[in-house]
C-alpha positions in Angstrom: -29.4 50.3 -1.8 -28.3 48.1 -4.7 -24.7 47.0 -4.5 -22.4 46.8 -7.5 -20.8 43.6 -8.8 -17.5 44.7 -7.4 -19.0 45.3 -3.9 -20.6 41.9 -3.9 -17.3 40.2 -4.9 -15.5 42.2 -2.3 -18.0 41.1 0.4 -17.7 37.4 -0.6 -13.9 37.8 -0.4 -14.1 39.3 3.1 -16.4 36.5 4.3 -14.1 33.8 3.0 -11.0 35.6 4.5 -12.7 36.1 7.9 -13.8 32.4 7.9 -10.2 31.4 7.4 -9.1 33.6 10.2 -11.8 32.1 12.4 -10.6 28.6 11.7 -6.9 29.5 12.3 -7.7 31.2 15.6 -10.4 29.0 17.0 -9.3 25.4 16.0 -6.1 25.4 18.1 -8.1 26.6 21.1 -10.8 24.0 20.7 -8.1 21.3 20.3 -6.5 22.3 23.6 -9.9 22.4 25.3 -10.7 18.9 23.9 -7.4 17.5 25.0 -7.9 18.8 28.6 -11.0 16.6 28.8 -9.9 13.6 26.7 -8.3 10.5 28.3 -8.4 8.4 25.1 -4.8 9.3 24.4 -5.5 10.6 20.9 -2.5 12.9 20.9 -2.3 16.7 20.9 -2.0 16.7 17.0 -5.3 14.9 16.5 -7.6 17.4 14.9 -10.8 16.0 16.4 -12.7 18.7 18.4 -14.6 16.2 20.6 -13.0 14.1 23.4 -12.9 10.4 22.7 -13.4 9.6 26.4 -14.5 12.5 28.6 -12.9 12.9 32.1 -11.9 15.6 34.5 -8.8 13.8 35.7 -6.4 16.3 34.2 -8.2 19.2 36.1 -8.0 17.1 39.3 -4.3 16.8 38.9 -3.8 20.5 38.5 -6.3 21.6 41.2 -5.0 19.1 43.7 -1.6 20.7 43.6 -1.9 23.0 46.6 1.0 25.0 45.3 -1.0 26.8 42.6 -3.3 28.7 44.9 -0.8 31.2 46.3 0.6 32.1 42.8 -3.0 32.4 41.7 -3.7 34.9 44.4 -0.4 36.7 43.6 -1.5 37.1 40.0 -4.9 38.3 41.1 -3.3 40.9 43.4 -0.9 42.1 40.6 -3.7 42.2 38.1 -6.3 44.1 40.2 -3.9 46.6 41.8 -1.9 47.1 38.5 -5.0 47.6 36.4 -6.5 50.1 38.9 -3.2 52.0 39.1 -2.7 51.9 35.3 -6.2 53.3 34.6 -5.7 56.1 37.2 -2.3 57.1 36.1 -3.0 56.9 32.3 -6.3 58.7 32.7 -5.0 61.6 34.7 -1.9 61.9 32.5 -4.0 61.9 29.4 -6.4 64.5 30.8 -3.5 66.8 31.5 -2.2 66.4 28.0 -5.6 67.1 26.5 -5.3 70.7 27.8 -4.1 72.8 24.9 -2.9 75.5 27.3 -0.6 73.1 29.2 3.0 74.4 29.1 5.2 72.0 27.2 2.2 70.0 25.9 3.8 69.3 22.5 7.1 68.5 24.2 5.5 65.9 26.5 3.7 64.3 23.6 6.9 64.0 21.6 8.7 62.4 24.6 5.9 59.9 25.0 6.0 58.9 21.3 9.8 58.7 21.5 9.7 56.3 24.5 7.1 54.2 22.7 9.6 53.7 19.8 12.8 53.3 21.9 13.1 51.6 25.2 15.9 51.8 27.7 16.7 48.1 27.3 16.8 45.1 29.7 19.9 46.0 31.7 19.0 49.6 32.5 15.5 48.5 33.4 16.9 45.9 35.8 19.3 48.4 37.4 16.4 50.8 37.9 14.3 48.3 39.6 17.3 47.2 41.8 18.1 50.8 42.8 14.5 51.5 43.7 14.7 48.5 46.1 11.9 46.6 44.3 13.8 43.4 43.7 11.7 40.4 45.1 8.7 42.7 45.5 5.4 42.4 43.7 5.6 46.1 43.0 8.4 45.4 40.6 5.7 43.7 38.4 3.2 46.4 38.9 4.9 49.8 38.6 6.8 49.4 35.3 3.6 48.8 33.4 1.5 51.3 35.2 2.0 54.0 32.5 1.6 53.3 28.8 2.3 55.7 26.0 -0.3 54.1 23.7 -3.0 54.1 26.4 -2.3 57.8 27.2 -2.7 58.7 23.5 -5.9 56.7 23.2 -7.3 58.4 26.3 -6.1 61.9 25.3 -7.8 61.5 21.9 -11.0 60.5 23.6 -10.9 63.4 26.0 -10.5 65.8 23.1 -13.8 64.5 21.6 -15.7 65.6 24.8 -17.4 69.0 24.2 -15.4 71.8 26.0 -18.7 73.3 27.1 -19.1 70.7 29.7 -15.8 71.6 31.5 -16.3 75.3 30.9 -19.7 75.3 32.6 -18.3 73.4 35.5 -15.5 75.9 35.9 -18.1 78.8 35.9 -19.8 77.0 38.8 -16.5 77.0 40.7 -15.4 73.3 40.1 -11.7 72.5 40.4 -9.9 70.4 37.9 -10.0 67.3 40.1 -13.7 67.7 40.5 -14.2 68.1 36.8 -12.1 65.1 36.0 -13.6 62.6 38.5 -17.2 63.8 38.4 -17.6 64.7 34.7 -14.8 63.5 32.4 -14.0 60.1 34.0 -17.7 58.9 34.1 -18.1 59.9 30.5 -15.0 57.9 29.5 -16.4 54.4 30.3 -15.8 53.0 26.8 -12.2 53.9 26.6 -11.4 53.3 30.2 -12.9 49.8 29.9 -10.7 49.2 26.9 -7.6 50.4 28.7 -8.5 48.3 31.7 -8.8 45.2 29.5 -5.5 45.8 27.9 -3.8 46.4 31.2 -5.5 43.4 32.9 -4.4 41.0 30.3 -0.8 42.3 30.4 -0.6 42.0 34.2 -2.2 38.6 34.3 0.3 37.3 31.7 3.3 38.7 33.5 6.1 36.1 33.2 9.5 37.4 32.0 9.7 40.3 34.5 8.8 37.9 37.3 11.7 35.6 36.3 14.0 38.6 36.4 12.8 40.4 39.6 11.3 37.8 41.9 13.5 35.4 43.8 11.1 34.1 46.4 8.9 31.2 45.1 6.1 32.3 47.4 5.8 35.6 45.4 5.8 33.9 42.0 2.7 34.8 39.8 0.5 32.1 38.3 2.4 32.0 35.0 5.7 31.1 36.6 4.0 28.4 38.6 2.5 27.0 35.4 5.9 26.8 33.8 7.2 24.9 36.8 4.3 22.4 36.6 5.0 21.8 32.9 8.7 21.2 33.6 8.0 18.7 36.3 6.9 15.9 34.0 7.8 13.0 36.4 5.8 14.4 39.3 2.8 14.9 37.0 3.0 11.3 35.8 2.8 10.1 39.4 -0.2 12.3 40.0 -1.8 11.0 36.8 -1.5 7.4 38.1 -2.9 8.4 41.5 -6.0 10.3 40.2 -6.4 8.1 37.2 -7.6 5.2 39.2 -6.9 1.8 37.7 -3.6 1.0 36.1 -5.1 0.5 32.7 -6.7 3.9 32.9 -3.5 5.7 34.0 -1.6 4.1 31.0 -3.9 6.1 28.7 -3.2 9.4 30.4 -0.4 11.7 29.2 1.3 15.0 30.2 -0.2 16.8 27.3 -3.6 16.6 28.9 -2.3 18.2 32.0 -0.6 21.0 30.0 -3.9 21.6 28.2 -5.8 21.8 31.5 -3.2 24.3 32.8 -3.7 26.4 29.7 -7.5 26.4 30.1 -7.4 27.3 33.8 -5.0 30.1 33.2 -7.4 31.7 30.6 -10.5 31.4 32.7 -10.1 34.8 34.5 -9.8 36.7 31.2 -12.7 34.8 29.7 -14.9 35.8 32.6 -13.9 39.4 32.5 -14.0 40.0 28.8 -17.8 39.7 28.3 -18.3 42.4 31.0 -16.2 44.9 29.0 -17.0 43.8 25.5 -19.8 46.3 24.9 -17.4 49.2 25.6 -14.3 47.6 23.9 -15.0 48.4 20.2 -16.5 51.8 20.9 -13.5 52.8 23.1 -11.0 51.7 20.5 -12.7 53.6 17.6 -13.3 56.8 19.5 -9.8 56.7 21.1 -8.2 56.2 17.7 -9.9 58.6 15.4 -10.7 61.5 17.6 -8.0 64.1 17.8 
């Protein structure tokens, strides 16, 4: 098919625009990655993408801090349990709302949309968590994000795209709603479920502000709070840099920015490892969940 002059110009413009977006998004990440391996003290603002002098000393500083492992496990627990609970609650809620004959279906959808637009606010949320007895509990970081209006809408739209004949034939064979959902609907929803799991997992892994509000015991801090503490403790980091840097002339070349960069890289590794497993479902799930009604 021959393209018109306007289409060719439009495609060239799109390519240039996407190239600019790629540079804007990727270059800062590559600079952080370079700085985490670089002990030549080039400075964080240096735009070079290759380390002047390669070393793993910054990662040694971070990984030799025994205090990071418990927060890491806390974040892993919050992410795994929270994501599983979020997928279950949102999937079952969306399946109920996909039923046209559900009493109050339209009312429930209006309420979900209203709550997406207007939140209760910080103080009511804190009082709710406090009255539920969840202060200083990891569940205070899991339960509030377990249900999401946007995720429910995406899932509901996807369920509406599934042919009704599948569920009708199952009902004729005597299957109950739970059987239909878990054995027919849920397995067919892998693309959108993977998308929701990715969204929820990233949100739970990056939990920070709510942990500051609700968690008082340092042993229950998630990984993000521990990383903030490490960044604040500049003097302690400098002492570790001198210890693991070896000779005095080497330690003089080391700086806190390298440690910060190593912390950032380490904190992103779990998401980087999980994303390729869900990538094949991600785009398909978003498209079907968005346009099917």
